[in-house]
PDB file with SEQRES, HELIX, SHEET and CRYST1 records, atoms N, CA, C and O in Angstrom:
SEQRES   1 A   56  MET PRO ASP LYS GLU LEU ILE ALA LEU LEU ASN GLU ASN          
SEQRES   2 A   56  ARG SER TYR LEU LEU ALA LEU LYS TYR LYS HIS ARG ILE          
SEQRES   3 A   56  SER GLN VAL GLU SER PRO ILE ARG ILE ARG THR LEU ARG          
SEQRES   4 A   56  ARG GLU ILE ALA ARG ILE LEU THR ILE LEU ARG GLU ARG          
SEQRES   5 A   56  ASN ILE LYS LEU                                              
HELIX    1 AA1 ASP A    3  ILE A   26  1                                  24    
HELIX    2 AA2 ILE A   33  ASN A   53  1                                  21    
CRYST1    1.000    1.000    1.000  90.00  90.00  90.00 P 1           1          
ATOM      1  N   MET A   1      -3.316  -3.018 -75.323  1.00  0.00           N  
ATOM      2  CA  MET A   1      -1.880  -2.853 -75.337  1.00  0.00           C  
ATOM      3  C   MET A   1      -1.563  -1.418 -75.778  1.00  0.00           C  
ATOM      4  O   MET A   1      -2.109  -0.948 -76.776  1.00  0.00           O  
ATOM      5  N   PRO A   2      -0.698  -0.728 -75.055  1.00  0.00           N  
ATOM      6  CA  PRO A   2      -0.338   0.652 -75.430  1.00  0.00           C  
ATOM      7  C   PRO A   2       0.435   0.713 -76.756  1.00  0.00           C  
ATOM      8  O   PRO A   2       1.021  -0.272 -77.205  1.00  0.00           O  
ATOM      9  N   ASP A   3       0.412   1.891 -77.354  1.00  0.00           N  
ATOM     10  CA  ASP A   3       1.072   2.073 -78.648  1.00  0.00           C  
ATOM     11  C   ASP A   3       2.565   1.751 -78.588  1.00  0.00           C  
ATOM     12  O   ASP A   3       3.108   1.144 -79.511  1.00  0.00           O  
ATOM     13  N   LYS A   4       3.224   2.154 -77.512  1.00  0.00           N  
ATOM     14  CA  LYS A   4       4.666   1.918 -77.403  1.00  0.00           C  
ATOM     15  C   LYS A   4       4.988   0.431 -77.402  1.00  0.00           C  
ATOM     16  O   LYS A   4       5.967   0.004 -78.014  1.00  0.00           O  
ATOM     17  N   GLU A   5       4.168  -0.356 -76.716  1.00  0.00           N  
ATOM     18  CA  GLU A   5       4.385  -1.806 -76.693  1.00  0.00           C  
ATOM     19  C   GLU A   5       4.136  -2.407 -78.076  1.00  0.00           C  
ATOM     20  O   GLU A   5       4.860  -3.304 -78.505  1.00  0.00           O  
ATOM     21  N   LEU A   6       3.112  -1.912 -78.771  1.00  0.00           N  
ATOM     22  CA  LEU A   6       2.820  -2.408 -80.118  1.00  0.00           C  
ATOM     23  C   LEU A   6       3.970  -2.091 -81.076  1.00  0.00           C  
ATOM     24  O   LEU A   6       4.347  -2.925 -81.899  1.00  0.00           O  
ATOM     25  N   ILE A   7       4.517  -0.892 -80.962  1.00  0.00           N  
ATOM     26  CA  ILE A   7       5.626  -0.505 -81.835  1.00  0.00           C  
ATOM     27  C   ILE A   7       6.856  -1.352 -81.535  1.00  0.00           C  
ATOM     28  O   ILE A   7       7.570  -1.752 -82.454  1.00  0.00           O  
ATOM     29  N   ALA A   8       7.109  -1.630 -80.260  1.00  0.00           N  
ATOM     30  CA  ALA A   8       8.239  -2.478 -79.888  1.00  0.00           C  
ATOM     31  C   ALA A   8       8.048  -3.893 -80.437  1.00  0.00           C  
ATOM     32  O   ALA A   8       8.985  -4.495 -80.963  1.00  0.00           O  
ATOM     33  N   LEU A   9       6.834  -4.416 -80.310  1.00  0.00           N  
ATOM     34  CA  LEU A   9       6.525  -5.751 -80.833  1.00  0.00           C  
ATOM     35  C   LEU A   9       6.652  -5.774 -82.352  1.00  0.00           C  
ATOM     36  O   LEU A   9       7.139  -6.749 -82.924  1.00  0.00           O  
ATOM     37  N   LEU A  10       6.215  -4.703 -82.999  1.00  0.00           N  
ATOM     38  CA  LEU A  10       6.319  -4.592 -84.452  1.00  0.00           C  
ATOM     39  C   LEU A  10       7.782  -4.645 -84.895  1.00  0.00           C  
ATOM     40  O   LEU A  10       8.129  -5.378 -85.821  1.00  0.00           O  
ATOM     41  N   ASN A  11       8.629  -3.870 -84.232  1.00  0.00           N  
ATOM     42  CA  ASN A  11      10.054  -3.873 -84.580  1.00  0.00           C  
ATOM     43  C   ASN A  11      10.703  -5.229 -84.326  1.00  0.00           C  
ATOM     44  O   ASN A  11      11.538  -5.685 -85.107  1.00  0.00           O  
ATOM     45  N   GLU A  12      10.314  -5.859 -83.237  1.00  0.00           N  
ATOM     46  CA  GLU A  12      10.851  -7.185 -82.918  1.00  0.00           C  
ATOM     47  C   GLU A  12      10.439  -8.211 -83.970  1.00  0.00           C  
ATOM     48  O   GLU A  12      11.258  -9.009 -84.426  1.00  0.00           O  
ATOM     49  N   ASN A  13       9.162  -8.182 -84.349  1.00  0.00           N  
ATOM     50  CA  ASN A  13       8.669  -9.121 -85.363  1.00  0.00           C  
ATOM     51  C   ASN A  13       9.313  -8.880 -86.720  1.00  0.00           C  
ATOM     52  O   ASN A  13       9.634  -9.829 -87.435  1.00  0.00           O  
ATOM     53  N   ARG A  14       9.501  -7.614 -87.077  1.00  0.00           N  
ATOM     54  CA  ARG A  14      10.129  -7.302 -88.373  1.00  0.00           C  
ATOM     55  C   ARG A  14      11.564  -7.815 -88.434  1.00  0.00           C  
ATOM     56  O   ARG A  14      11.984  -8.371 -89.449  1.00  0.00           O  
ATOM     57  N   SER A  15      12.315  -7.630 -87.349  1.00  0.00           N  
ATOM     58  CA  SER A  15      13.702  -8.092 -87.365  1.00  0.00           C  
ATOM     59  C   SER A  15      13.762  -9.625 -87.384  1.00  0.00           C  
ATOM     60  O   SER A  15      14.620 -10.205 -88.050  1.00  0.00           O  
ATOM     61  N   TYR A  16      12.852 -10.278 -86.655  1.00  0.00           N  
ATOM     62  CA  TYR A  16      12.820 -11.731 -86.654  1.00  0.00           C  
ATOM     63  C   TYR A  16      12.415 -12.265 -88.030  1.00  0.00           C  
ATOM     64  O   TYR A  16      12.958 -13.267 -88.494  1.00  0.00           O  
ATOM     65  N   LEU A  17      11.463 -11.592 -88.679  1.00  0.00           N  
ATOM     66  CA  LEU A  17      11.041 -11.996 -90.021  1.00  0.00           C  
ATOM     67  C   LEU A  17      12.194 -11.861 -91.011  1.00  0.00           C  
ATOM     68  O   LEU A  17      12.404 -12.738 -91.849  1.00  0.00           O  
ATOM     69  N   LEU A  18      12.930 -10.778 -90.915  1.00  0.00           N  
ATOM     70  CA  LEU A  18      14.076 -10.573 -91.799  1.00  0.00           C  
ATOM     71  C   LEU A  18      15.105 -11.689 -91.612  1.00  0.00           C  
ATOM     72  O   LEU A  18      15.644 -12.215 -92.586  1.00  0.00           O  
ATOM     73  N   ALA A  19      15.370 -12.041 -90.367  1.00  0.00           N  
ATOM     74  CA  ALA A  19      16.327 -13.115 -90.084  1.00  0.00           C  
ATOM     75  C   ALA A  19      15.823 -14.457 -90.619  1.00  0.00           C  
ATOM     76  O   ALA A  19      16.594 -15.243 -91.168  1.00  0.00           O  
ATOM     77  N   LEU A  20      14.521 -14.711 -90.454  1.00  0.00           N  
ATOM     78  CA  LEU A  20      13.957 -15.966 -90.959  1.00  0.00           C  
ATOM     79  C   LEU A  20      14.016 -16.039 -92.481  1.00  0.00           C  
ATOM     80  O   LEU A  20      14.330 -17.090 -93.041  1.00  0.00           O  
ATOM     81  N   LYS A  21      13.716 -14.925 -93.155  1.00  0.00           N  
ATOM     82  CA  LYS A  21      13.777 -14.906 -94.618  1.00  0.00           C  
ATOM     83  C   LYS A  21      15.201 -15.172 -95.095  1.00  0.00           C  
ATOM     84  O   LYS A  21      15.419 -15.908 -96.058  1.00  0.00           O  
ATOM     85  N   TYR A  22      16.155 -14.570 -94.415  1.00  0.00           N  
ATOM     86  CA  TYR A  22      17.557 -14.772 -94.791  1.00  0.00           C  
ATOM     87  C   TYR A  22      17.947 -16.234 -94.585  1.00  0.00           C  
ATOM     88  O   TYR A  22      18.585 -16.843 -95.443  1.00  0.00           O  
ATOM     89  N   LYS A  23      17.560 -16.784 -93.447  1.00  0.00           N  
ATOM     90  CA  LYS A  23      17.890 -18.177 -93.142  1.00  0.00           C  
ATOM     91  C   LYS A  23      17.206 -19.120 -94.132  1.00  0.00           C  
ATOM     92  O   LYS A  23      17.769 -20.147 -94.511  1.00  0.00           O  
ATOM     93  N   HIS A  24      15.993 -18.765 -94.546  1.00  0.00           N  
ATOM     94  CA  HIS A  24      15.228 -19.592 -95.472  1.00  0.00           C  
ATOM     95  C   HIS A  24      15.892 -19.632 -96.848  1.00  0.00           C  
ATOM     96  O   HIS A  24      15.834 -20.654 -97.532  1.00  0.00           O  
ATOM     97  N   ARG A  25      16.517 -18.537 -97.255  1.00  0.00           N  
ATOM     98  CA  ARG A  25      17.196 -18.516 -98.554  1.00  0.00           C  
ATOM     99  C   ARG A  25      18.495 -19.319 -98.535  1.00  0.00           C  
ATOM    100  O   ARG A  25      18.881 -19.919 -99.538  1.00  0.00           O  
ATOM    101  N   ILE A  26      19.155 -19.322 -97.397  1.00  0.00           N  
ATOM    102  CA  ILE A  26      20.434 -20.028 -97.285  1.00  0.00           C  
ATOM    103  C   ILE A  26      20.216 -21.528 -97.105  1.00  0.00           C  
ATOM    104  O   ILE A  26      20.847 -22.340 -97.782  1.00  0.00           O  
ATOM    105  N   SER A  27      19.329 -21.883 -96.200  1.00  0.00           N  
ATOM    106  CA  SER A  27      19.072 -23.293 -95.917  1.00  0.00           C  
ATOM    107  C   SER A  27      17.612 -23.459 -95.509  1.00  0.00           C  
ATOM    108  O   SER A  27      16.829 -22.510 -95.539  1.00  0.00           O  
ATOM    109  N   GLN A  28      17.276 -24.652 -95.139  1.00  0.00           N  
ATOM    110  CA  GLN A  28      15.903 -24.906 -94.743  1.00  0.00           C  
ATOM    111  C   GLN A  28      15.634 -24.318 -93.357  1.00  0.00           C  
ATOM    112  O   GLN A  28      16.489 -24.336 -92.472  1.00  0.00           O  
ATOM    113  N   VAL A  29      14.427 -23.801 -93.206  1.00  0.00           N  
ATOM    114  CA  VAL A  29      13.985 -23.295 -91.915  1.00  0.00           C  
ATOM    115  C   VAL A  29      13.175 -24.395 -91.251  1.00  0.00           C  
ATOM    116  O   VAL A  29      12.450 -25.134 -91.917  1.00  0.00           O  
ATOM    117  N   GLU A  30      13.304 -24.498 -89.925  1.00  0.00           N  
ATOM    118  CA  GLU A  30      12.586 -25.563 -89.233  1.00  0.00           C  
ATOM    119  C   GLU A  30      11.073 -25.422 -89.351  1.00  0.00           C  
ATOM    120  O   GLU A  30      10.352 -26.418 -89.291  1.00  0.00           O  
ATOM    121  N   SER A  31      10.580 -24.177 -89.520  1.00  0.00           N  
ATOM    122  CA  SER A  31       9.149 -23.958 -89.641  1.00  0.00           C  
ATOM    123  C   SER A  31       8.866 -22.844 -90.643  1.00  0.00           C  
ATOM    124  O   SER A  31       8.805 -21.677 -90.256  1.00  0.00           O  
ATOM    125  N   PRO A  32       8.693 -23.178 -91.923  1.00  0.00           N  
ATOM    126  CA  PRO A  32       8.411 -22.138 -92.916  1.00  0.00           C  
ATOM    127  C   PRO A  32       7.058 -21.459 -92.712  1.00  0.00           C  
ATOM    128  O   PRO A  32       6.842 -20.353 -93.207  1.00  0.00           O  
ATOM    129  N   ILE A  33       6.153 -22.105 -91.995  1.00  0.00           N  
ATOM    130  CA  ILE A  33       4.855 -21.505 -91.703  1.00  0.00           C  
ATOM    131  C   ILE A  33       5.032 -20.279 -90.809  1.00  0.00           C  
ATOM    132  O   ILE A  33       4.204 -19.369 -90.830  1.00  0.00           O  
ATOM    133  N   ARG A  34       6.100 -20.255 -90.033  1.00  0.00           N  
ATOM    134  CA  ARG A  34       6.357 -19.127 -89.119  1.00  0.00           C  
ATOM    135  C   ARG A  34       6.538 -17.822 -89.889  1.00  0.00           C  
ATOM    136  O   ARG A  34       6.195 -16.758 -89.374  1.00  0.00           O  
ATOM    137  N   ILE A  35       7.069 -17.879 -91.112  1.00  0.00           N  
ATOM    138  CA  ILE A  35       7.236 -16.680 -91.930  1.00  0.00           C  
ATOM    139  C   ILE A  35       5.867 -16.079 -92.243  1.00  0.00           C  
ATOM    140  O   ILE A  35       5.674 -14.870 -92.112  1.00  0.00           O  
ATOM    141  N   ARG A  36       4.933 -16.904 -92.651  1.00  0.00           N  
ATOM    142  CA  ARG A  36       3.584 -16.434 -92.963  1.00  0.00           C  
ATOM    143  C   ARG A  36       2.905 -15.883 -91.710  1.00  0.00           C  
ATOM    144  O   ARG A  36       2.243 -14.846 -91.761  1.00  0.00           O  
ATOM    145  N   THR A  37       3.071 -16.577 -90.592  1.00  0.00           N  
ATOM    146  CA  THR A  37       2.468 -16.140 -89.341  1.00  0.00           C  
ATOM    147  C   THR A  37       3.008 -14.780 -88.910  1.00  0.00           C  
ATOM    148  O   THR A  37       2.247 -13.922 -88.461  1.00  0.00           O  
ATOM    149  N   LEU A  38       4.305 -14.584 -89.043  1.00  0.00           N  
ATOM    150  CA  LEU A  38       4.909 -13.303 -88.683  1.00  0.00           C  
ATOM    151  C   LEU A  38       4.402 -12.173 -89.569  1.00  0.00           C  
ATOM    152  O   LEU A  38       4.122 -11.076 -89.085  1.00  0.00           O  
ATOM    153  N   ARG A  39       4.284 -12.439 -90.865  1.00  0.00           N  
ATOM    154  CA  ARG A  39       3.767 -11.412 -91.775  1.00  0.00           C  
ATOM    155  C   ARG A  39       2.354 -10.996 -91.374  1.00  0.00           C  
ATOM    156  O   ARG A  39       2.010  -9.815 -91.422  1.00  0.00           O  
ATOM    157  N   ARG A  40       1.551 -11.959 -90.984  1.00  0.00           N  
ATOM    158  CA  ARG A  40       0.177 -11.659 -90.568  1.00  0.00           C  
ATOM    159  C   ARG A  40       0.145 -10.905 -89.242  1.00  0.00           C  
ATOM    160  O   ARG A  40      -0.665  -9.995 -89.067  1.00  0.00           O  
ATOM    161  N   GLU A  41       1.018 -11.275 -88.311  1.00  0.00           N  
ATOM    162  CA  GLU A  41       1.088 -10.560 -87.035  1.00  0.00           C  
ATOM    163  C   GLU A  41       1.483  -9.102 -87.260  1.00  0.00           C  
ATOM    164  O   GLU A  41       0.926  -8.198 -86.639  1.00  0.00           O  
ATOM    165  N   ILE A  42       2.445  -8.883 -88.151  1.00  0.00           N  
ATOM    166  CA  ILE A  42       2.877  -7.521 -88.473  1.00  0.00           C  
ATOM    167  C   ILE A  42       1.719  -6.735 -89.076  1.00  0.00           C  
ATOM    168  O   ILE A  42       1.514  -5.571 -88.732  1.00  0.00           O  
ATOM    169  N   ALA A  43       0.968  -7.356 -89.963  1.00  0.00           N  
ATOM    170  CA  ALA A  43      -0.183  -6.684 -90.581  1.00  0.00           C  
ATOM    171  C   ALA A  43      -1.244  -6.344 -89.540  1.00  0.00           C  
ATOM    172  O   ALA A  43      -1.848  -5.273 -89.604  1.00  0.00           O  
ATOM    173  N   ARG A  44      -1.480  -7.238 -88.584  1.00  0.00           N  
ATOM    174  CA  ARG A  44      -2.462  -6.964 -87.531  1.00  0.00           C  
ATOM    175  C   ARG A  44      -2.036  -5.779 -86.669  1.00  0.00           C  
ATOM    176  O   ARG A  44      -2.848  -4.915 -86.339  1.00  0.00           O  
ATOM    177  N   ILE A  45      -0.757  -5.750 -86.311  1.00  0.00           N  
ATOM    178  CA  ILE A  45      -0.251  -4.652 -85.487  1.00  0.00           C  
ATOM    179  C   ILE A  45      -0.382  -3.328 -86.235  1.00  0.00           C  
ATOM    180  O   ILE A  45      -0.810  -2.328 -85.660  1.00  0.00           O  
ATOM    181  N   LEU A  46      -0.015  -3.323 -87.504  1.00  0.00           N  
ATOM    182  CA  LEU A  46      -0.124  -2.099 -88.299  1.00  0.00           C  
ATOM    183  C   LEU A  46      -1.574  -1.643 -88.427  1.00  0.00           C  
ATOM    184  O   LEU A  46      -1.857  -0.445 -88.395  1.00  0.00           O  
ATOM    185  N   THR A  47      -2.479  -2.585 -88.570  1.00  0.00           N  
ATOM    186  CA  THR A  47      -3.897  -2.252 -88.660  1.00  0.00           C  
ATOM    187  C   THR A  47      -4.383  -1.605 -87.370  1.00  0.00           C  
ATOM    188  O   THR A  47      -5.100  -0.605 -87.411  1.00  0.00           O  
ATOM    189  N   ILE A  48      -4.004  -2.161 -86.237  1.00  0.00           N  
ATOM    190  CA  ILE A  48      -4.405  -1.600 -84.943  1.00  0.00           C  
ATOM    191  C   ILE A  48      -3.856  -0.192 -84.782  1.00  0.00           C  
ATOM    192  O   ILE A  48      -4.573   0.712 -84.354  1.00  0.00           O  
ATOM    193  N   LEU A  49      -2.586  -0.001 -85.124  1.00  0.00           N  
ATOM    194  CA  LEU A  49      -1.979   1.324 -84.995  1.00  0.00           C  
ATOM    195  C   LEU A  49      -2.645   2.349 -85.910  1.00  0.00           C  
ATOM    196  O   LEU A  49      -2.837   3.500 -85.519  1.00  0.00           O  
ATOM    197  N   ARG A  50      -2.994   1.936 -87.116  1.00  0.00           N  
ATOM    198  CA  ARG A  50      -3.669   2.856 -88.044  1.00  0.00           C  
ATOM    199  C   ARG A  50      -5.076   3.187 -87.568  1.00  0.00           C  
ATOM    200  O   ARG A  50      -5.511   4.332 -87.695  1.00  0.00           O  
ATOM    201  N   GLU A  51      -5.794   2.217 -87.025  1.00  0.00           N  
ATOM    202  CA  GLU A  51      -7.136   2.464 -86.510  1.00  0.00           C  
ATOM    203  C   GLU A  51      -7.112   3.467 -85.372  1.00  0.00           C  
ATOM    204  O   GLU A  51      -8.004   4.309 -85.266  1.00  0.00           O  
ATOM    205  N   ARG A  52      -6.112   3.387 -84.532  1.00  0.00           N  
ATOM    206  CA  ARG A  52      -6.015   4.299 -83.394  1.00  0.00           C  
ATOM    207  C   ARG A  52      -5.689   5.715 -83.811  1.00  0.00           C  
ATOM    208  O   ARG A  52      -6.036   6.663 -83.108  1.00  0.00           O  
ATOM    209  N   ASN A  53      -5.025   5.874 -84.949  1.00  0.00           N  
ATOM    210  CA  ASN A  53      -4.661   7.206 -85.429  1.00  0.00           C  
ATOM    211  C   ASN A  53      -5.824   7.915 -86.109  1.00  0.00           C  
ATOM    212  O   ASN A  53      -5.804   9.137 -86.251  1.00  0.00           O  
ATOM    213  N   ILE A  54      -6.831   7.167 -86.527  1.00  0.00           N  
ATOM    214  CA  ILE A  54      -7.990   7.752 -87.209  1.00  0.00           C  
ATOM    215  C   ILE A  54      -8.975   8.225 -86.157  1.00  0.00           C  
ATOM    216  O   ILE A  54      -9.394   7.454 -85.294  1.00  0.00           O  
ATOM    217  N   LYS A  55      -9.340   9.491 -86.231  1.00  0.00           N  
ATOM    218  CA  LYS A  55     -10.314  10.039 -85.291  1.00  0.00           C  
ATOM    219  C   LYS A  55     -11.569  10.411 -86.070  1.00  0.00           C  
ATOM    220  O   LYS A  55     -11.513  11.217 -86.999  1.00  0.00           O  
ATOM    221  N   LEU A  56     -12.686   9.831 -85.695  1.00  0.00           N  
ATOM    222  CA  LEU A  56     -13.950  10.093 -86.384  1.00  0.00           C  
ATOM    223  C   LEU A  56     -14.742  11.165 -85.667  1.00  0.00           C  
ATOM    224  O   LEU A  56     -15.838  11.519 -86.104  1.00  0.00           O  
TER     225      LEU A  56                                                      
END                                                                             
């Protein structure tokens, strides 16, 4: 996946995570596991982007 697509996916996941966290504080979320999954997806994307920036 190209860097631009990863960055777009990262921004999309971050905004969705923010909305889920807000909804979770106000009322129950239909799937609280989704918050954990999104955090992990964001971490994976960031790891891939950082690996690509390192040149050995």
